[in-house]
MIDOSE-1310 file (N, C-alpha, C; in nm, 2 decimals, decimal comma, always signed):
residues 180
xxxx	+0,08/-0,12/+0,00/+0,00/+0,00/+0,00/+0,09/+0,13/+0,00; +0,19/+0,13/+0,08/+0,28/+0,25/+0,09/+0,35/+0,27/-0,05; +0,38/+0,15/-0,11/+0,45/+0,16/-0,24/+0,36/+0,23/-0,35; +0,23/+0,21/-0,34/+0,14/+0,26/-0,43/+0,11/+0,41/-0,41
xxxx	+0,12/+0,45/-0,28/+0,09/+0,59/-0,24/+0,22/+0,68/-0,25; +0,34/+0,62/-0,24/+0,46/+0,69/-0,24/+0,49/+0,78/-0,36; +0,46/+0,73/-0,48/+0,48/+0,81/-0,60/+0,39/+0,93/-0,60; +0,27/+0,92/-0,55/+0,18/+1,03/-0,55/+0,23/+1,13/-0,44
xxxx	+0,28/+1,09/-0,33/+0,33/+1,18/-0,23/+0,45/+1,25/-0,28; +0,54/+1,18/-0,35/+0,66/+1,25/-0,40/+0,62/+1,35/-0,51; +0,53/+1,32/-0,59/+0,48/+1,41/-0,70/+0,42/+1,53/-0,63; +0,34/+1,51/-0,53/+0,28/+1,62/-0,45/+0,38/+1,71/-0,39
xxxx	+0,48/+1,65/-0,33/+0,59/+1,73/-0,26/+0,66/+1,81/-0,37; +0,69/+1,75/-0,48/+0,77/+1,83/-0,59/+0,68/+1,94/-0,64; +0,55/+1,92/-0,66/+0,46/+2,02/-0,71/+0,45/+2,13/-0,60; +0,44/+2,10/-0,48/+0,44/+2,20/-0,37/+0,57/+2,29/-0,37
xxxx	+0,68/+2,22/-0,39/+0,81/+2,30/-0,40/+0,81/+2,39/-0,52; +0,76/+2,34/-0,63/+0,76/+2,43/-0,75/+0,67/+2,55/-0,73; +0,56/+2,53/-0,67/+0,46/+2,64/-0,65/+0,52/+2,74/-0,55; +0,59/+2,69/-0,45/+0,65/+2,77/-0,35/+0,77/+2,86/-0,41
xxxx	+0,85/+2,79/-0,49/+0,96/+2,86/-0,56/+0,90/+2,96/-0,66; +0,80/+2,93/-0,73/+0,74/+3,03/-0,82/+0,69/+3,15/-0,75; +0,63/+3,13/-0,63/+0,57/+3,23/-0,55/+0,69/+3,33/-0,50; +0,80/+3,27/-0,46/+0,91/+3,35/-0,41/+0,97/+3,43/-0,53
xxxx	+0,98/+3,36/-0,64/+1,03/+3,43/-0,76/+0,94/+3,55/-0,80; +0,81/+3,53/-0,79/+0,72/+3,63/-0,83/+0,73/+3,75/-0,73; +0,74/+3,72/-0,60/+0,76/+3,83/-0,51/+0,89/+3,91/-0,53; +0,99/+3,83/-0,56/+1,12/+3,90/-0,59/+1,11/+3,99/-0,72
xxxx	+1,04/+3,94/-0,82/+1,03/+4,02/-0,94/+0,94/+4,15/-0,91; +0,84/+4,13/-0,83/+0,76/+4,25/-0,79/+0,84/+4,35/-0,72; +0,93/+4,31/-0,63/+1,01/+4,40/-0,55/+1,11/+4,47/-0,65; +1,16/+4,40/-0,75/+1,25/+4,46/-0,85/+1,18/+4,56/-0,93
xxxx	+1,05/+4,53/-0,97/+0,98/+4,62/-1,05/+0,95/+4,75/-0,98; +0,93/+4,74/-0,84/+0,90/+4,86/-0,77/+1,01/+4,95/-0,75; +1,14/+4,91/-0,77/+1,25/+4,99/-0,76/+1,32/+5,02/-0,89; +1,26/+4,97/-1,00/+1,32/+5,00/-1,13/+1,30/+5,15/-1,17
xxxx	+1,40/+5,21/-1,22/+1,39/+5,35/-1,26/+1,29/+5,37/-1,38; +1,22/+5,48/-1,38/+1,13/+5,51/-1,49/+1,21/+5,53/-1,62; +1,15/+5,50/-1,73/+1,22/+5,52/-1,86/+1,27/+5,67/-1,87; +1,39/+5,69/-1,92/+1,45/+5,82/-1,93/+1,52/+5,87/-1,81
xxxx	+1,52/+5,79/-1,70/+1,59/+5,83/-1,58/+1,72/+5,74/-1,58; +1,82/+5,79/-1,50/+1,94/+5,71/-1,50/+1,92/+5,57/-1,44; +2,02/+5,48/-1,48/+2,01/+5,35/-1,43/+2,04/+5,34/-1,28; +2,05/+5,21/-1,23/+2,07/+5,19/-1,09/+2,19/+5,26/-1,03
xxxx	+2,29/+5,28/-1,11/+2,42/+5,34/-1,05/+2,41/+5,49/-1,03; +2,30/+5,55/-1,05/+2,29/+5,70/-1,03/+2,29/+5,73/-0,89; +2,35/+5,85/-0,86/+2,35/+5,90/-0,73/+2,25/+6,01/-0,72; +2,21/+6,05/-0,59/+2,12/+6,16/-0,58/+2,18/+6,29/-0,62
xxxx	+2,32/+6,30/-0,61/+2,39/+6,42/-0,65/+2,38/+6,44/-0,80; +2,39/+6,33/-0,88/+2,38/+6,34/-1,02/+2,24/+6,38/-1,06; +2,13/+6,33/-0,99/+2,00/+6,37/-1,02/+1,98/+6,52/-0,99; +2,03/+6,57/-0,88/+2,02/+6,71/-0,85/+2,09/+6,79/-0,95
xxxx	+2,21/+6,75/-1,00/+2,28/+6,83/-1,10/+2,20/+6,83/-1,23; +2,14/+6,72/-1,27/+2,06/+6,71/-1,39/+1,94/+6,81/-1,39; +1,87/+6,80/-1,27/+1,76/+6,89/-1,26/+1,79/+7,04/-1,26; +1,91/+7,07/-1,20/+1,95/+7,21/-1,20/+1,99/+7,26/-1,34
xxxx	+2,06/+7,17/-1,41/+2,09/+7,21/-1,55/+1,97/+7,22/-1,64; +1,87/+7,14/-1,61/+1,74/+7,15/-1,69/+1,67/+7,28/-1,66; +1,67/+7,32/-1,53/+1,61/+7,45/-1,50/+1,68/+7,57/-1,56; +1,82/+7,56/-1,56/+1,90/+7,67/-1,61/+1,89/+7,68/-1,76
xxxx	+1,88/+7,57/-1,83/+1,88/+7,56/-1,98/+1,76/+7,48/-2,03; +1,64/+7,53/-2,01/+1,52/+7,45/-2,05/+1,51/+7,44/-2,20; +1,57/+7,53/-2,28/+1,56/+7,53/-2,42/+1,65/+7,43/-2,49; +1,74/+7,36/-2,41/+1,83/+7,27/-2,47/+1,78/+7,13/-2,48
xxxx	+1,84/+7,05/-2,57/+1,81/+6,91/-2,59/+1,90/+6,83/-2,49; +1,86/+6,71/-2,46/+1,94/+6,62/-2,37/+1,98/+6,50/-2,45; +2,11/+6,48/-2,45/+2,17/+6,37/-2,52/+2,17/+6,25/-2,42; +2,17/+6,13/-2,47/+2,17/+6,01/-2,38/+2,30/+6,00/-2,30
xxxx	+2,40/+6,06/-2,35/+2,53/+6,06/-2,27/+2,52/+6,14/-2,15; +2,42/+6,23/-2,14/+2,40/+6,31/-2,02/+2,43/+6,46/-2,03; +2,48/+6,50/-2,15/+2,50/+6,65/-2,16/+2,38/+6,71/-2,23; +2,37/+6,84/-2,22/+2,26/+6,92/-2,29/+2,33/+7,00/-2,40
xxxx	+2,25/+7,03/-2,50/+2,30/+7,11/-2,61/+2,19/+7,18/-2,69; +2,23/+7,28/-2,76/+2,14/+7,34/-2,87/+2,23/+7,37/-2,99; +2,17/+7,35/-3,10/+2,25/+7,38/-3,23/+2,23/+7,53/-3,26; +2,34/+7,61/-3,26/+2,33/+7,75/-3,29/+2,35/+7,78/-3,44
xxxx	+2,43/+7,70/-3,51/+2,45/+7,71/-3,65/+2,46/+7,57/-3,70; +2,37/+7,53/-3,80/+2,39/+7,39/-3,85/+2,51/+7,38/-3,94; +2,56/+7,26/-3,95/+2,67/+7,23/-4,03/+2,63/+7,14/-4,15; +2,73/+7,10/-4,23/+2,70/+7,02/-4,35/+2,80/+6,91/-4,35
xxxx	+2,76/+6,80/-4,42/+2,85/+6,69/-4,43/+2,84/+6,59/-4,32; +2,92/+6,49/-4,33/+2,92/+6,38/-4,23/+2,99/+6,41/-4,10; +2,93/+6,37/-3,99/+3,00/+6,38/-3,86/+3,13/+6,31/-3,86; +3,22/+6,34/-3,78/+3,35/+6,27/-3,77/+3,33/+6,13/-3,72
xxxx	+3,43/+6,04/-3,74/+3,42/+5,91/-3,68/+3,54/+5,90/-3,58; +3,53/+5,81/-3,49/+3,64/+5,79/-3,39/+3,77/+5,77/-3,47; +3,87/+5,84/-3,42/+4,00/+5,84/-3,48/+4,03/+5,95/-3,57; +3,93/+6,02/-3,62/+3,95/+6,14/-3,71/+4,02/+6,25/-3,63
xxxx	+4,09/+6,33/-3,70/+4,15/+6,45/-3,64/+4,04/+6,56/-3,66; +4,00/+6,63/-3,55/+3,90/+6,73/-3,56/+3,96/+6,86/-3,51; +3,92/+6,97/-3,57/+3,96/+7,11/-3,53/+3,84/+7,18/-3,49; +3,85/+7,25/-3,37/+3,74/+7,32/-3,31/+3,78/+7,46/-3,27
xxxx	+3,68/+7,55/-3,27/+3,69/+7,68/-3,21/+3,60/+7,68/-3,09; +3,64/+7,73/-2,98/+3,55/+7,72/-2,86/+3,58/+7,83/-2,76; +3,48/+7,85/-2,67/+3,49/+7,93/-2,55/+3,43/+7,85/-2,44; +3,50/+7,84/-2,33/+3,45/+7,76/-2,22/+3,41/+7,86/-2,10
xxxx	+3,30/+7,84/-2,04/+3,25/+7,92/-1,93/+3,21/+7,84/-1,81; +3,22/+7,89/-1,70/+3,15/+7,84/-1,58/+3,00/+7,88/-1,59; +2,92/+7,82/-1,51/+2,78/+7,85/-1,51/+2,75/+8,00/-1,47; +2,84/+8,06/-1,40/+2,82/+8,20/-1,36/+2,86/+8,30/-1,47
xxxx	+2,91/+8,24/-1,59/+2,95/+8,32/-1,70/+3,10/+8,35/-1,71; +3,17/+8,31/-1,61/+3,32/+8,33/-1,61/+3,38/+8,25/-1,72; +3,46/+8,32/-1,81/+3,53/+8,25/-1,92/+3,66/+8,19/-1,86; +3,68/+8,06/-1,87/+3,80/+8,00/-1,82/+3,89/+7,96/-1,93
xxxx	+3,85/+7,96/-2,05/+3,93/+7,92/-2,17/+3,87/+7,96/-2,30; +3,94/+8,00/-2,39/+3,89/+8,03/-2,53/+4,01/+8,02/-2,63; +3,98/+7,98/-2,75/+4,08/+7,98/-2,85/+4,04/+8,07/-2,97; +3,94/+8,15/-2,95/+3,89/+8,24/-3,06/+3,99/+8,34/-3,10
xxxx	+4,08/+8,38/-3,02/+4,18/+8,48/-3,06/+4,31/+8,41/-3,10; +4,32/+8,28/-3,11/+4,44/+8,21/-3,16/+4,43/+8,20/-3,31; +4,55/+8,19/-3,37/+4,56/+8,18/-3,51/+4,50/+8,05/-3,56; +4,53/+7,94/-3,49/+4,48/+7,81/-3,54/+4,38/+7,75/-3,44
xxxx	+4,28/+7,67/-3,50/+4,19/+7,61/-3,41/+4,26/+7,50/-3,33; +4,19/+7,45/-3,22/+4,24/+7,34/-3,14/+4,21/+7,21/-3,21; +4,31/+7,12/-3,22/+4,29/+6,99/-3,29/+4,32/+6,88/-3,19; +4,24/+6,77/-3,21/+4,26/+6,65/-3,13/+4,21/+6,53/-3,21
xxxx	+4,25/+6,41/-3,17/+4,20/+6,29/-3,23/+4,08/+6,25/-3,15; +3,97/+6,24/-3,22/+3,84/+6,21/-3,17/+3,84/+6,07/-3,11; +3,79/+6,06/-2,98/+3,78/+5,93/-2,91/+3,90/+5,88/-2,85; +4,01/+5,95/-2,86/+4,14/+5,90/-2,80/+4,16/+5,95/-2,66
xxxx	+4,06/+6,01/-2,60/+4,08/+6,06/-2,46/+4,17/+6,17/-2,44; +4,20/+6,25/-2,55/+4,29/+6,36/-2,54/+4,22/+6,49/-2,49; +4,09/+6,48/-2,47/+4,01/+6,60/-2,43/+3,91/+6,55/-2,32; +3,84/+6,64/-2,26/+3,74/+6,60/-2,16/+3,63/+6,51/-2,23
xxxx	+3,58/+6,42/-2,15/+3,48/+6,32/-2,21/+3,37/+6,38/-2,29; +3,31/+6,49/-2,24/+3,20/+6,56/-2,30/+3,23/+6,61/-2,44; +3,36/+6,65/-2,46/+3,40/+6,69/-2,60/+3,40/+6,57/-2,69; +3,46/+6,46/-2,65/+3,47/+6,34/-2,73/+3,33/+6,30/-2,77
xxxx	+3,24/+6,30/-2,68/+3,10/+6,26/-2,70/+3,02/+6,35/-2,80; +3,03/+6,48/-2,76/+2,95/+6,58/-2,84/+3,01/+6,61/-2,98; +3,14/+6,62/-2,99/+3,20/+6,65/-3,12/+3,17/+6,54/-3,22; +3,16/+6,41/-3,17/+3,13/+6,30/-3,25/+2,99/+6,31/-3,32
xxxx	+2,91/+6,39/-3,26/+2,77/+6,40/-3,32/+2,75/+6,53/-3,41; +2,86/+6,61/-3,41/+2,85/+6,74/-3,49/+2,88/+6,72/-3,64; +2,83/+6,81/-3,72/+2,87/+6,81/-3,86/+2,97/+6,93/-3,88; +3,06/+6,91/-3,98/+3,15/+7,02/-4,01/+3,08/+7,15/-4,03
xxxx	+3,13/+7,26/-3,96/+3,07/+7,39/-3,97/+2,96/+7,41/-3,86; +2,92/+7,31/-3,79/+2,82/+7,32/-3,69/+2,87/+7,39/-3,57; +2,79/+7,48/-3,51/+2,82/+7,54/-3,38/+2,71/+7,51/-3,28; +2,76/+7,47/-3,16/+2,66/+7,43/-3,06/+2,69/+7,50/-2,93
xxxx	+2,58/+7,52/-2,85/+2,60/+7,55/-2,71/+2,60/+7,41/-2,64; +2,69/+7,39/-2,56/+2,71/+7,26/-2,50/+2,72/+7,28/-2,35; +2,64/+7,21/-2,27/+2,64/+7,21/-2,13/+2,67/+7,08/-2,07; +2,79/+7,07/-2,01/+2,84/+6,94/-1,96/+2,83/+6,93/-1,81
xxxx	+2,77/+6,82/-1,76/+2,77/+6,80/-1,61/+2,92/+6,77/-1,57; +2,95/+6,79/-1,45/+3,09/+6,78/-1,40/+3,16/+6,65/-1,44; +3,08/+6,54/-1,45/+3,14/+6,41/-1,48/+3,19/+6,40/-1,62; +3,13/+6,48/-1,71/+3,18/+6,49/-1,85/+3,28/+6,60/-1,88
xxxx	+3,31/+6,67/-1,77/+3,40/+6,78/-1,78/+3,53/+6,74/-1,71; +3,56/+6,82/-1,60/+3,69/+6,80/-1,53/+3,66/+6,72/-1,40; +3,55/+6,66/-1,38/+3,52/+6,57/-1,27/+3,51/+6,63/-1,14; +3,52/+6,55/-1,04/+3,50/+6,59/-0,90/+3,62/+6,68/-0,85
xxxx	+3,74/+6,67/-0,92/+3,85/+6,74/-0,88/+3,85/+6,88/-0,94; +3,80/+6,90/-1,06/+3,81/+7,03/-1,13/+3,95/+7,05/-1,19; +3,98/+7,17/-1,22/+4,11/+7,21/-1,27/+4,15/+7,34/-1,20; +4,18/+7,34/-1,07/+4,21/+7,46/-1,00/+4,33/+7,54/-1,06
xxxx	+4,33/+7,66/-1,05/+4,23/+7,75/-0,99/+4,12/+7,80/-1,08; +4,13/+7,76/-1,21/+4,03/+7,81/-1,30/+3,89/+7,74/-1,29; +3,89/+7,61/-1,27/+3,76/+7,54/-1,27/+3,75/+7,47/-1,13; +3,65/+7,51/-1,06/+3,63/+7,44/-0,93/+3,59/+7,30/-0,94
xxxx	+3,60/+7,23/-0,83/+3,56/+7,09/-0,82/+3,41/+7,08/-0,85; +3,37/+6,97/-0,92/+3,23/+6,93/-0,95/+3,16/+7,04/-1,03; +3,23/+7,12/-1,12/+3,18/+7,23/-1,19/+3,11/+7,18/-1,32; +2,99/+7,22/-1,34/+2,93/+7,20/-1,48/+2,99/+7,31/-1,57
xxxx	+3,00/+7,28/-1,69/+3,07/+7,37/-1,79/+2,98/+7,40/-1,90; +2,99/+7,52/-1,95/+2,92/+7,57/-2,07/+3,02/+7,60/-2,18; +3,00/+7,55/-2,30/+3,09/+7,57/-2,41/+3,01/+7,62/-2,53; +3,07/+7,72/-2,60/+3,02/+7,76/-2,73/+3,13/+7,69/-2,82
xxxx	+3,09/+7,59/-2,90/+3,19/+7,51/-2,97/+3,15/+7,50/-3,12; +3,25/+7,52/-3,21/+3,23/+7,50/-3,35/+3,32/+7,40/-3,41; +3,27/+7,30/-3,48/+3,35/+7,21/-3,55/+3,40/+7,27/-3,68; +3,53/+7,30/-3,69/+3,58/+7,37/-3,81/+3,62/+7,28/-3,92
xxxx	+3,68/+7,16/-3,88/+3,74/+7,08/-3,98/+3,74/+6,93/-3,93; +3,73/+6,84/-4,02/+3,75/+6,69/-3,99/+3,84/+6,64/-4,09; +3,95/+6,57/-4,04/+4,05/+6,51/-4,13/+4,06/+6,36/-4,09; +4,09/+6,27/-4,19/+4,12/+6,13/-4,16/+4,24/+6,13/-4,07
xxxx	+4,25/+6,03/-3,99/+4,36/+6,01/-3,89/+4,50/+6,01/-3,96; +4,50/+5,95/-4,08/+4,63/+5,94/-4,15/+4,67/+6,07/-4,22; +4,59/+6,17/-4,21/+4,62/+6,30/-4,27/+4,68/+6,39/-4,17; +4,71/+6,34/-4,05/+4,76/+6,43/-3,95/+4,90/+6,46/-3,97
């Protein structure tokens, strides 16, 4: 008699374990859904400081567009042609300001534009990201959060720590890397 009931008991126990495991899994999924960020908000690694900075920049520059990399921009003069690709040599004219309007750097009065290899880490991260999206001749207003600029350290004495930066930047020329 026990031999005939044993398979049914084992099957019942296995079924009960499966139902219990599914219930735990469903509760865990529900908890994860309740803490998932809304679409368009930063992923789980975002800090409250980053959110505060983003909100502050949105209030200061409501007319700007937001790039997925985290910077804000507006196109002041459209350009023509193809955007540069990683490794190209790009030439730019720019003025950099702090949010209070203080100019910390400009090359507008220099004879030659500033050149760098795109994507090689030769400039602040925000420039590598933004210039890669520009067309030759394009001029943009570019607002960089501190993490895409000079970071938490800044560049004393000109740029304080954790400073968001405002650039007026124009992509003057794009050359293939082998033409440098």
